[in-house]
C-alpha positions in Angstrom: -0.2 0.1 -0.8 1.2 2.8 -0.7 1.5 5.8 1.5 -0.9 9.4 1.1 0.4 12.0 2.7 3.7 11.3 4.0 6.6 12.5 1.1 10.1 12.3 0.1 10.9 14.2 3.1 7.8 14.0 5.6 4.7 15.4 4.6 4.2 19.0 3.2 2.3 20.9 1.0 0.6 25.2 1.8 0.1 26.1 4.5 -3.5 26.3 5.7 -4.5 24.2 3.0 -5.2 20.2 2.9 -2.3 18.3 5.0 -1.5 20.7 6.4 -4.0 22.3 8.8 -4.4 22.4 12.5 -6.2 19.4 12.3 -4.4 17.0 10.6 -1.3 18.0 12.6 -3.7 16.8 15.6 -5.0 13.8 14.1 -0.6 13.3 13.1 -0.4 13.5 16.2 -2.9 11.4 18.4 -1.6 8.7 15.5 2.0 9.2 15.9 1.9 9.5 19.5 -0.1 5.9 19.4 2.6 4.1 17.6 5.8 5.2 19.3 4.1 5.3 23.3 5.8 2.1 24.1 5.8 1.3 27.9 5.5 2.7 31.0 7.6 5.5 31.6 7.0 9.0 30.6 7.1 10.0 27.0 8.9 12.7 26.1 9.0 14.9 22.2 10.9 16.9 21.2 9.6 19.5 18.1 11.6 22.3 16.6 10.8 24.6 13.1 11.7 27.1 11.6 10.9 30.4 11.1 7.9 30.6 8.4 4.8 32.7 9.9 3.1 28.4 10.0 4.7 27.5 12.3 2.6 29.7 15.3 -0.5 26.6 13.9 1.2 23.7 13.6 3.2 23.6 16.6 0.5 23.9 19.0 -1.9 21.9 17.2 0.6 19.0 17.7 1.5 20.2 21.1 -2.5 19.1 21.9 -2.3 15.6 20.5 0.7 14.5 21.6 -0.3 16.0 25.1 -3.7 14.4 24.9 -1.7 11.2 24.5 -0.1 11.3 27.3 3.5 12.3 26.3 5.6 15.4 27.5 5.9 17.7 24.6 9.8 19.9 25.0 9.7 22.6 22.5 12.9 24.7 21.2 11.5 26.6 18.6 13.4 27.9 15.4 16.1 25.1 15.0 18.2 23.2 12.4 16.3 19.9 11.4 19.4 18.0 12.1 19.1 20.0 16.2 16.1 17.7 16.2 17.5 14.5 15.1 20.6 15.5 17.2 18.7 15.4 20.6 16.2 13.0 20.3 18.0 10.4 22.0 20.4 13.0 23.8 17.3 13.9 25.8 15.4 9.8 25.7 12.6 11.4 24.0 11.0 9.1 22.0 10.2 11.1 18.7 11.5 14.3 17.2 9.3 16.5 15.2 10.9 19.4 13.0 7.5 21.5 11.8 9.8 22.8 8.5 9.1 22.8 4.2 12.8 23.0 4.1 14.0 24.9 0.8 9.8 25.5 0.0 8.4 29.6 0.5 7.0 30.8 3.2 3.2 29.9 2.0 4.6 25.9 2.7 5.1 24.2 6.0 5.7 20.3 6.1 6.0 18.2 8.9 9.1 15.6 9.9 8.6 12.6 12.4 12.3 11.0 14.4 12.7 8.7 16.5 14.5 7.7 19.1 17.3 7.1 17.0 17.2 10.0 15.2 17.5 8.8 12.2 14.1 9.8 10.0 11.6 7.2 10.4 11.0 4.2 7.7 8.1 3.7 5.0 6.1 1.1 6.5 6.2 3.0 10.2 5.2 5.8 8.2 2.6 3.8 6.6 1.2 2.3 10.1 0.4 5.9 11.3 -1.0 7.7 8.2 -3.4 3.7 9.2 -3.7 5.1 12.8 -4.9 8.7 11.1 -7.7 7.2 9.4 -8.3 5.0 13.3 -9.9 7.5 16.4 -8.1 7.9 18.5 -11.2 7.1 21.4 -10.4 4.5 23.5 -6.6 5.4 23.1 -6.1 9.1 24.9 -4.4 9.4 28.4 -6.4 9.5 31.3 -7.0 12.7 32.9 -4.2 12.0 35.2 -2.0 11.2 32.9 -2.2 14.5 30.6 1.5 15.5 29.3 2.7 18.6 29.9 4.6 21.0 27.8 7.5 22.8 28.7 10.8 24.8 26.6 14.3 23.9 26.9 15.6 27.1 27.0 19.6 25.9 26.1 18.6 24.3 23.2 20.9 26.2 20.5 23.7 26.2 22.8 23.9 22.0 23.0 23.4 22.1 19.4 26.5 24.8 18.6 28.3 23.5 21.5 28.1 20.0 19.7 28.6 21.6 16.3 31.9 22.4 17.2 33.0 19.8 18.7 33.0 18.1 15.2 35.8 20.4 14.1 39.1 18.7 13.6 40.9 19.0 17.8 43.4 21.7 17.1 42.4 23.3 14.0 40.7 26.9 14.2 39.2 29.0 12.1 41.4 32.3 12.8 42.3 34.6 9.8 39.4 33.3 8.0 37.2 35.5 6.8 33.4 33.4 6.3 29.8 35.2 4.5 27.2 32.2 5.9 23.9 33.0 4.5 20.8 31.1 6.7 18.4 32.0 4.5 16.1 33.6 7.0 15.5 30.2 9.0 16.6 27.8 11.0 20.5 28.7 11.7 19.8 32.4 12.4 21.5 32.6 14.8 23.6 28.9 15.2 25.3 29.2 12.4 27.1 32.8 12.6 27.3 32.0 15.9 29.6 28.7 15.9 31.9 29.7 12.8 32.4 32.9 15.2 33.1 31.4 18.5 35.6 29.1 15.6 37.5 32.8 15.2 36.5 33.1 12.1 35.6 37.0 11.1 31.7 36.1 10.1 29.6 38.0 7.7 26.1 37.0 7.9 23.4 37.8 5.1 20.1 35.9 5.4 19.3 36.5 9.6 16.7 38.4 9.9 14.0 36.1 9.7 9.8 38.0 10.2 8.1 35.0 8.5 7.2 35.5 5.6 10.8 35.6 4.0 12.0 32.4 4.0 14.5 30.7 1.7 13.2 33.8 -0.6 16.4 34.9 -2.8 18.8 33.2 0.0 20.2 30.7 1.2 21.4 27.0 -0.9 18.4 27.1 -3.2 19.9 30.7 -4.3 23.2 32.1 -3.7 23.7 34.7 -6.4 23.4 37.2 -3.3 25.9 35.2 -1.9 28.0 35.4 -4.6 28.1 38.9 -4.6 29.1 39.3 -0.8 32.0 36.7 -1.3 33.7 39.1 -3.6 32.6 42.1 -2.2 34.2 41.2 1.2 37.1 40.0 -0.2 35.7 37.4 1.6 37.8 33.7 1.4 34.6 31.8 1.7 30.5 31.8 1.3 28.5 29.0 3.0 25.2 28.9 2.0 22.3 27.0 3.8 18.9 26.5 3.8 15.7 27.2 6.1 16.1 24.4 7.9 19.7 23.9 7.6 20.0 19.9 6.4 21.7 20.9 3.3 24.1 23.5 2.4 26.4 25.1 -1.1 29.7 26.6 -0.6 31.0 29.8 -2.9 34.9 30.3 -3.4 36.9 33.0 -3.3 35.8 34.3 -6.3 32.0 33.8 -6.5 32.3 30.3 -8.2 29.0 28.1 -6.7 30.4 24.6 -5.3 27.2 21.8 -5.0 26.9 18.5 -3.3 28.5 16.9 -5.4 32.0 18.5 -5.5 31.6 18.6 -1.9 31.2 15.2 -0.9 34.0 14.9 -3.2 36.6 17.2 -1.1 35.5 14.7 2.1 35.3 11.6 0.6 39.2 12.4 -0.1 40.4 14.1 3.0 38.8 11.3 4.5 40.0 8.3 2.8 44.1 10.5 2.8 43.3 9.5 6.6 41.8 6.6 7.0 38.6 7.7 7.8 36.4 6.8 5.6 34.3 3.5 5.6 32.1 1.9 2.7 35.1 1.8 0.8 33.4 4.9 -0.9 30.0 7.4 -0.6 26.2 6.2 -0.8 24.2 9.5 -3.3 21.7 9.4 -5.5 20.7 8.4 -9.5 20.8 12.7 -9.6 24.1 12.9 -9.2 26.9 13.7 -11.2 28.3 11.2 -13.8 31.3 13.1 -13.1 31.8 12.5 -10.2 31.4 8.9 -9.8 34.6 8.8 -12.8 37.0 11.0 -10.0 35.7 8.3 -7.6 36.9 5.3 -9.4 40.1 7.3 -10.4 40.4 6.8 -6.2 39.3 3.4 -6.1 35.8 4.2 -4.5 32.8 3.2 -5.1 29.4 5.1 -5.5 26.1 4.1 -4.6 22.9 5.6 -5.7 19.5 5.2 -4.4 16.4 6.6 -4.8 16.0 10.8 -4.3 15.7 12.0 -0.4 17.9 12.1 1.9 16.4 9.5 4.4 16.6 6.8 1.2 20.9 8.1 1.9 21.1 7.4 5.1 19.6 3.9 5.2 22.4 2.6 2.6 24.8 4.3 4.3 23.2 2.4 7.5 23.2 -1.2 5.8 26.2 -1.6 4.1 28.6 0.5 6.7 29.5 4.1 4.4 29.9 7.6 7.4 29.9 9.8 3.8 27.1 10.3 2.0 24.5 12.8 0.2 22.6 14.6 -2.5 23.8 17.1 -5.5 21.7 19.5 -4.1 23.8 19.5 -0.7 21.8 17.5 1.8 25.6 15.8 3.0 25.2 13.1 6.0 28.7 12.3 7.7 27.3 10.0 9.9 30.2 9.7 12.4 28.3 12.9 13.9 24.3 12.9 13.1 21.9 10.6 12.0 19.8 13.2 8.8 22.0 16.3 6.3 23.4 18.8 8.6 24.8 21.8 6.7 26.9 23.7 9.0 28.5 20.2 10.3 29.3 19.6 6.9 30.8 23.2 6.1 32.3 22.4 9.0 34.3 19.6 7.4 34.6 22.3 4.1 36.6 24.4 6.3 39.2 22.0 7.7 40.0 20.8 4.9 40.9 24.1 3.8 42.6 25.2 7.1 44.4 21.7 7.4 46.0 22.6 3.7 45.7 25.8 3.1 44.0 26.1 0.3 42.0 28.2 -1.3 38.3 27.5 -1.6 38.2 27.3 -5.3 40.5 24.4 -5.2 37.5 22.3 -3.7 35.8 22.1 -7.2 38.7 21.3 -9.1 38.3 17.4 -8.4 36.6 16.8 -11.2 35.1 17.9 -14.5 31.4 17.7 -14.0 29.5 15.9 -17.4 26.6 18.2 -18.5 24.3 17.6 -17.2 20.9 19.4 -17.3 17.7 19.1 -15.4 14.7 20.9 -16.0 10.7 20.4 -14.4 7.5 20.5 -15.7 4.5 21.1 -13.7 1.3 19.4 -13.4 -2.1 19.9 -11.6 -3.1 17.2 -9.2 -6.1 14.8 -9.6 -6.8 15.9 -13.4 -6.4 13.0 -14.7 -3.9 9.8 -15.0 -0.1 10.9 -14.0 1.9 12.5 -17.8 4.0 9.8 -16.5 1.7 6.9 -17.0 0.5 7.7 -21.1 2.1 5.8 -23.9 3.1 9.6 -25.4 5.7 10.0 -22.2 6.8 6.8 -22.0 7.7 7.0 -25.4 9.7 10.3 -25.2 11.5 8.7 -22.3 12.8 5.4 -24.3 13.9 8.0 -27.3 15.8 9.7 -25.0 17.2 6.5 -23.5 18.8 5.6 -27.4 19.2 8.0 -28.1 22.0 9.0 -25.1 23.0 5.2 -25.6 25.0 3.6 -22.8 28.0 6.7 -22.4 24.7 9.3 -20.6 21.7 8.8 -17.7 18.1 9.7 -17.6 16.2 9.7 -14.9 12.8 10.8 -14.9 10.6 11.5 -11.4 7.9 13.3 -10.1 9.2 14.8 -7.0 8.0 14.2 -3.6 6.9 17.6 -2.2 5.8 19.4 -5.8 3.0 18.7 -8.5 6.8 18.8 -10.6 7.8 16.2 -12.9 11.4 16.5 -13.3 13.3 15.5 -16.0 16.8 15.6 -15.4 19.7 13.7 -18.5 23.4 13.8 -18.8 26.4 12.7 -21.4 29.0 13.8 -22.6 27.0 16.1 -25.6 25.4 18.8 -24.2 24.0 19.7 -27.5 22.2 16.2 -27.4 21.8 16.3 -23.0 19.6 19.4 -24.1 17.8 18.1 -26.8 16.2 15.1 -25.2 15.3 17.3 -22.1 13.8 18.8 -24.4 11.6 16.2 -25.7 10.0 15.0 -23.8 9.5 17.6 -21.1 7.2 18.8 -23.9 5.8 15.5 -23.9 4.7 15.8 -20.3 3.1 19.5 -21.0 1.3 18.0 -24.1 0.1 14.8 -21.7 -0.1 17.4 -18.7 -2.7 19.7 -21.1 -4.7 16.9 -22.1 
């Protein structure tokens, strides 16, 4: 049975429209509380959020549901998603919840769940929780004497900042480095600049004035152009761009060139391999990562394992086969020696460690391999308007033709977005003109099918 509410990264949608309503948040909390309530101990839930306005609606609805199930709720306010993943086992909580739509605009919001070990839930558990949401909570609510309590953990930011600083190699400092950091007016707007400052850097902060509406707006990891300009204007050594919930990162070098997750994984994997820290004989990434990364790793006798899109699928593969570096081209980078999910700040600190230890300019990071020409385009469609475009024969024929044209030297990835009504069309190969033609032809077929 397929999940109806949960996508590749929790439940997501436009705020105050289903499924991101107070009613559904309450129902979810009742169901998740029922699923995670085990034994007679006092159960605990940690809830964090980013800075978007609708967090004020979702947070109390979730809190009410968990308290009704007899679970205590620890509220930490705006905090990065990876901070919640860290806090859940640290506080011996049974469940962690993040209210965030990550890199999406303020109009959207989402709900992500973490188990007691700090990992995102499996598809199977999410499916079971969905089933419980369709069942009345009556008979399962806590008696009045066992209702939960809610309180705010005021030192949560400090706990995460100290945790992040401990991941930076002992004996290294950022003294003398000028760093621009763009927090996308999101969850890391306080903690990330502070960590860099306390490690010795001269920090130029951007995107640190959230107002509930400006999260990810022309800023952060999905729009790093302002950061690139600031790095050049200030003569900074490097720029760091986080997204709204700080679980992804991209880097800007001293010349203003943007360095994506593929290049960052290559840097970290190479550095760790040279220090006998890399486990698994390679890294784990998704079908979207560039073929150039795979070819580069092969020259180091390292492998590259691909999963479907979604950082939790990368994490599942890493856990199963013992890898400690993985991630996505978009900048979700998982370093399992430190955290259980993508952590933009910790990944950035590892990159900064390479620069400091080796005395290299940031521009060197983008030169480890030459990316193969790759093109990604999105086609929007209307949900509920007939068949999914990918299911139609005309689209399948266009996809088959594209694969034939690319041959064995190229790759084609077609997939629906897990968070938006989009069909993502990606092709790569050594011939950029051919890649463009293949993507355009498939997009045209999808657009025609979507409009039919």
